[in-house]
C-alpha positions in Angstrom: 100.6 164.3 -11.5 100.6 165.5 -7.9 100.2 169.3 -8.4 97.8 172.1 -8.0 97.5 175.7 -9.0 97.7 178.4 -6.4 94.0 179.2 -6.8 93.2 175.8 -5.5 95.5 176.0 -2.5 95.0 179.4 -1.0 95.2 177.7 2.3 98.9 177.2 1.6 99.6 180.9 2.2 97.3 181.1 5.2 99.3 178.7 7.4 101.9 180.0 9.8 104.7 178.2 7.9 104.2 179.3 4.3 106.0 176.2 3.1 114.1 170.5 0.3 118.6 167.3 -2.1 118.3 166.5 -3.0 116.9 167.5 -3.1 118.3 164.4 -2.7 121.6 164.9 -0.8 122.8 163.5 2.5 124.1 165.6 5.3 127.5 167.2 5.2 130.6 165.9 6.8 132.3 162.6 7.1 131.6 161.6 10.7 129.8 158.2 10.8 128.6 155.7 13.2 126.1 155.2 16.0 125.4 157.5 18.9 123.8 156.1 22.1 121.0 158.0 23.8 118.7 157.5 26.8 118.7 155.3 29.8 117.3 151.8 30.6 113.7 151.7 29.6 110.8 149.8 28.2 112.2 149.6 24.6 115.3 150.3 22.7 114.9 151.7 19.2 117.3 152.9 16.5 116.8 156.0 14.5 118.9 156.8 11.4 119.8 160.5 10.9 121.9 162.2 8.2 123.3 165.4 9.5 126.9 165.7 10.7 127.4 169.4 11.1 127.6 171.0 14.6 123.8 171.1 14.7 123.8 167.3 15.1 124.4 167.9 18.8 121.1 169.7 19.0 119.3 166.6 17.7 121.2 164.4 20.1 120.0 166.6 23.0 116.4 166.3 21.8 116.7 162.5 21.7 118.4 162.5 25.1 115.5 164.6 26.6 113.0 162.2 25.1 114.7 159.3 26.7 114.9 160.9 30.1 111.3 161.9 29.9 110.0 158.5 28.7 112.6 156.0 29.8 112.8 154.7 26.2 116.3 153.9 25.0 117.2 155.4 21.6 120.3 154.8 19.5 121.1 157.3 16.7 122.8 156.0 13.6 124.4 158.8 11.7 125.4 157.8 8.2 126.8 161.2 7.1 127.9 161.3 3.5 127.2 157.6 3.1 123.7 157.8 4.5 121.9 157.2 1.2 124.1 154.2 0.2 123.9 152.8 3.7 120.1 152.9 3.7 120.0 151.2 0.3 122.2 148.4 1.6 120.0 148.1 4.7 116.8 147.9 2.5 118.3 145.2 0.4 119.3 143.2 3.5 116.0 143.7 5.3 117.9 145.1 8.3 116.4 148.6 8.7 116.4 151.0 11.6 113.2 151.4 13.5 112.9 155.0 12.3 114.8 157.0 9.8 115.0 160.3 7.9 113.7 160.0 4.4 115.6 162.9 2.9 113.0 163.4 0.2 112.1 159.8 -0.7 109.3 158.7 1.6 107.0 157.7 -1.2 109.1 156.7 -4.2 112.0 154.9 -2.4 110.9 154.0 1.1 107.2 153.6 1.3 107.1 149.8 0.9 109.2 149.6 4.0 107.4 152.1 6.1 104.3 152.2 8.3 101.2 154.2 7.2 100.9 157.2 9.6 97.8 158.8 8.1 95.8 158.2 11.3 98.1 160.2 13.6 96.9 163.3 15.2 99.6 165.6 13.9 98.7 164.8 10.3 96.0 167.5 10.4 98.7 170.1 10.9 100.7 169.3 7.8 100.8 172.0 5.1 98.2 171.0 2.5 100.6 171.6 -0.5 103.2 169.3 0.9 100.6 166.8 2.2 99.5 166.2 -1.3 103.0 165.5 -2.5 103.8 163.0 0.3 100.5 161.1 0.2 100.0 158.1 -2.2 97.0 157.3 -4.3 95.6 155.1 -1.4 95.7 158.0 1.0 98.7 156.6 2.9 101.3 158.9 4.4 104.5 157.6 5.8 106.3 160.5 7.5 106.1 163.2 10.0 107.4 166.2 8.0 108.7 169.0 10.1 110.1 171.1 7.3 109.8 171.3 3.5 112.2 172.5 0.8 111.3 174.4 -2.3 113.1 174.3 -5.7 113.3 177.8 -7.0 115.7 180.6 -8.0 117.3 182.6 -5.2 118.2 186.2 -6.1 120.0 189.1 -4.5 117.4 191.9 -4.3 120.0 194.7 -4.1 121.8 193.5 -7.2 118.5 193.4 -9.2 117.6 196.9 -8.0 121.0 198.1 -9.2 120.4 196.4 -12.5 116.9 197.9 -12.9 115.2 194.5 -12.8 111.8 193.8 -11.3 111.8 190.2 -10.2 108.0 190.0 -10.2 108.0 190.6 -14.0 110.2 187.5 -14.7 107.5 185.1 -15.9 109.3 183.2 -18.7 112.8 181.9 -19.4 113.1 184.7 -22.0 112.3 187.2 -19.2 115.0 185.6 -17.1 117.6 185.9 -19.9 116.7 189.5 -20.3 117.1 190.1 -16.6 120.5 188.4 -16.7 121.5 190.7 -19.5 120.5 193.7 -17.5 122.6 192.5 -14.6 125.6 191.9 -16.9 125.2 195.4 -18.5 124.6 197.4 -15.3 126.4 195.8 -12.4 129.7 194.0 -11.5 127.8 190.9 -10.4 127.7 187.6 -12.2 124.1 187.1 -13.5 124.0 183.4 -12.6 126.1 181.7 -9.9 127.0 178.1 -10.7 129.6 175.7 -9.6 130.6 172.2 -10.8 131.4 171.0 -7.3 129.3 169.5 -4.5 126.6 168.1 -6.9 125.3 171.7 -6.9 124.4 172.0 -10.5 122.0 169.1 -10.5 119.7 171.9 -9.4 119.9 173.8 -12.7 118.3 170.8 -14.5 116.0 170.3 -11.5 114.6 173.8 -12.2 114.7 173.6 -16.0 113.4 170.2 -16.9 109.9 170.5 -15.2 109.2 173.6 -17.3 110.0 171.6 -20.5 108.6 168.2 -19.8 106.4 167.6 -16.8 104.4 170.7 -15.6 100.7 170.6 -16.3 100.9 173.6 -18.6 103.5 172.2 -20.9 101.9 171.6 -24.3 104.0 168.5 -25.1 103.8 167.1 -21.6 105.8 163.9 -21.3 105.4 163.1 -17.6 104.0 159.7 -18.3 106.8 158.9 -20.7 109.4 159.9 -18.2 107.8 157.6 -15.6 107.3 154.5 -17.8 110.8 154.6 -19.3 109.7 155.5 -22.9 111.1 159.1 -22.8 113.6 159.6 -25.6 116.5 161.7 -24.2 118.4 161.6 -27.5 115.5 163.1 -29.4 114.1 165.4 -26.7 116.8 166.0 -24.1 118.8 168.7 -25.8 116.7 171.8 -25.0 117.5 172.0 -21.3 121.2 171.7 -21.9 121.0 174.3 -24.7 119.5 176.8 -22.3 122.5 176.4 -20.0 124.9 176.6 -23.0 123.1 179.9 -24.1 123.7 181.3 -20.6 127.4 180.4 -20.9 127.7 181.9 -24.4 126.1 185.1 -23.2 128.6 185.5 -20.4 126.0 185.0 -17.6 128.0 182.6 -15.5 130.5 183.4 -12.8 134.1 183.2 -14.0 135.1 180.6 -11.4 132.2 178.2 -12.0 134.5 175.3 -12.7 136.6 175.6 -9.5 134.2 177.0 -7.0 132.1 175.1 -4.5 128.6 175.6 -3.0 129.9 177.7 -0.2 131.6 180.0 -2.7 128.2 180.4 -4.4 126.5 181.2 -1.1 129.2 183.7 -0.2 128.8 185.4 -3.6 125.1 185.6 -3.3 125.5 187.0 0.2 127.9 189.7 -0.8 126.2 190.9 -3.9 128.7 189.3 -6.3 126.0 187.1 -7.8 122.4 187.9 -8.9 120.7 184.6 -9.4 121.2 181.0 -8.2 119.2 178.0 -9.2 118.9 175.8 -6.2 116.4 175.2 -3.3 115.4 177.3 -0.4 117.7 175.3 1.8 120.6 177.4 0.6 119.3 180.6 2.2 120.5 179.9 5.8 124.0 179.3 4.3 123.8 182.7 2.5 122.7 184.5 5.7 125.6 182.8 7.6 128.0 184.8 5.4 126.0 188.0 5.6 123.1 188.3 8.0 122.1 191.5 6.2 121.9 189.9 2.8 118.7 190.8 1.0 117.6 187.5 -0.6 114.4 186.8 -2.5 112.8 183.7 -3.9 111.8 183.6 -7.6 109.6 180.7 -8.8 111.0 179.0 -11.8 109.9 180.7 -15.0 107.6 179.1 -17.6 108.9 178.0 -21.0 106.1 179.9 -22.8 104.0 183.0 -22.3 100.9 181.0 -21.5 102.6 178.8 -18.9 102.7 179.2 -15.1 105.7 179.8 -12.9 106.7 176.7 -10.9 107.7 175.7 -7.4 108.9 172.2 -6.7 107.9 171.1 -3.2 109.7 168.3 -1.3 110.4 166.9 2.1 113.2 168.6 4.1 116.4 166.7 4.0 117.1 166.5 7.7 113.6 166.8 9.3 111.2 164.1 8.0 110.8 160.9 10.0 109.1 157.6 9.3 108.8 154.2 11.0 109.8 150.8 9.7 106.7 148.7 9.2 108.4 145.6 10.8 109.7 147.4 13.9 109.4 145.7 17.2 108.9 149.1 18.8 105.8 150.5 17.1 104.4 152.2 20.2 107.7 153.7 21.2 108.4 155.0 17.7 105.0 156.6 17.5 105.6 158.1 20.9 108.9 159.6 19.6 107.1 161.1 16.5 104.5 162.7 18.8 107.4 164.1 20.8 109.1 165.5 17.7 105.8 167.0 16.5 105.4 169.1 19.6 105.8 172.8 18.6 108.6 173.5 21.0 110.6 170.5 19.7 109.6 170.8 16.1 110.9 174.4 16.0 114.3 173.2 17.1 114.5 170.8 14.3 113.3 173.5 11.9 116.2 175.6 13.0 118.6 172.7 12.4 117.3 172.0 8.9 116.8 175.6 7.9 113.8 174.7 5.8 110.3 176.1 5.7 108.0 174.8 8.4 105.7 172.0 7.3 103.5 172.0 10.3 101.1 174.8 11.0 101.8 174.5 14.7 105.5 175.7 14.3 106.0 179.3 15.3 109.3 180.9 14.5 110.9 183.9 16.1 111.5 186.8 13.7 115.2 186.4 14.3 115.2 182.7 13.1 116.9 182.2 9.8 114.1 179.7 9.0 111.6 182.5 9.4 113.5 184.6 6.9 113.1 181.8 4.3 109.5 181.2 5.1 108.7 184.9 4.8 110.6 185.2 1.5 108.6 182.2 0.2 105.3 183.7 1.3 106.3 187.0 -0.4 106.9 185.1 -3.7 103.6 183.3 -3.4 101.8 186.6 -3.0 103.7 188.3 -5.9 102.9 185.4 -8.3 99.4 184.6 -7.0 97.3 183.1 -9.8 100.4 182.2 -11.9 101.9 179.3 -10.0 101.9 175.5 -10.3 103.4 173.1 -7.8 104.8 169.6 -8.1 107.2 167.2 -6.4 110.9 167.6 -7.0 111.5 166.5 -10.6 114.1 163.9 -10.0 112.1 162.3 -7.2 108.9 162.1 -9.2 110.0 161.5 -12.8 113.5 160.0 -12.8 114.6 156.6 -11.5 116.3 156.7 -8.2 120.1 157.4 -8.5 120.2 160.1 -11.1 121.0 163.1 -8.9 124.7 162.7 -9.4 124.2 161.9 -13.1 122.5 165.3 -13.5 125.5 167.1 -11.9 127.9 165.1 -14.0 126.0 165.9 -17.2 126.2 169.7 -16.4 129.9 169.3 -15.7 130.3 167.5 -19.0 128.6 170.3 -20.8 130.5 173.2 -19.2 133.9 171.9 -17.9 135.8 172.3 -21.2 134.4 175.7 -22.1 132.8 174.3 -25.2 129.1 173.6 -24.4 128.1 173.3 -28.0 130.8 170.7 -28.7 130.0 168.8 -25.4 126.2 168.9 -25.9 125.8 165.4 -27.3 128.0 163.9 -24.6 126.0 165.5 -21.8 122.7 164.3 -23.3 124.1 160.8 -23.8 125.2 160.6 -20.2 121.7 161.2 -19.0 120.1 158.9 -21.7 122.4 156.0 -20.9 121.9 156.2 -17.2 118.2 156.7 -17.5 117.8 153.7 -19.8 120.0 151.5 -17.6 118.1 152.4 -14.5 114.7 151.9 -16.2 115.8 148.5 -17.6 115.5 149.6 -21.2 
């Protein structure tokens, strides 16, 4: 497995950036199509991008500036909500863009189609923790990563203070449950904010499953079985769902978890109506957009046993990691564009768009940048849990066949939607088992 303990990666905390949707997710919005950029020049290349919020205009401006400076024509294809399916179609047809955003899948999904970039000058600036995750066994690396995302538990510090909870003492899932009980007993906040919309609750399993199955410290580690298709979900897949069911039965979930959306969760976390949310650090900018004074911390995912280590899942940022098609006719132009995007003054703009944690040591953020808030919160957590951390790739990217992100969300919805998680447990597990076996060809 590609992971390391904090003792072995002290350099991680010494970089300026500190260290996803998805994990696997595509950009928001529904606007699709191509966007022309640049003037007549020596080569015309296409770059596929996946963000359709207002910040897309910032990326367009960056590409326009590159074209004006170099004379290289660039066309932006923006796939929006259909980005992932569109890229799969283009892979199958062999008609790929010259460059594209990998949204977390540079190795497992796209590497056979991409050019090895391990000899580029900017590679030496990549955060060592992320570099390990995005480098294959042959030492090949296929993307310029500008940001990274971290799977973890976001928490409202003010709510935990009111509840008398010290986040640094939450080391196991039992500790986490005790903290939730303290929130329930001593505040008006929901201990855990969840929602069954937006594919949000894939992240609950994204947090839980590594601590049960794939982390190095798990006694009955089944990482190899997950990868080769021999993992038996019917026999071994109940524990994670049972944990969520226990949270429901204890009254830890927000009352509107069925109807609310991700934005509602972010607003609740921002306003102190929720204590914890299992997600990735990419949610923090959305929380701060609702309340710039929100006091948000990052908690590594607790271990399943007292002798286990807390966990951070590290992955490529969803809107900020760029690779080159190995069969492009514009190799030199594409590499020139990557060099341009890697420049600190350009990379910092993309970091602000993405809202993730800088992945290049050359990126310097202003204290007022929301991305700086996230990076600082992550650095704080690394310091608080020093010596008790393990790192790995996002669970679904590393250990599940591609295409199971929505299945994970659907399984959580199956478990919780009817208000009878015990009665729905078998159906939730079966949904995961059937899809896993089908995708693995079992």
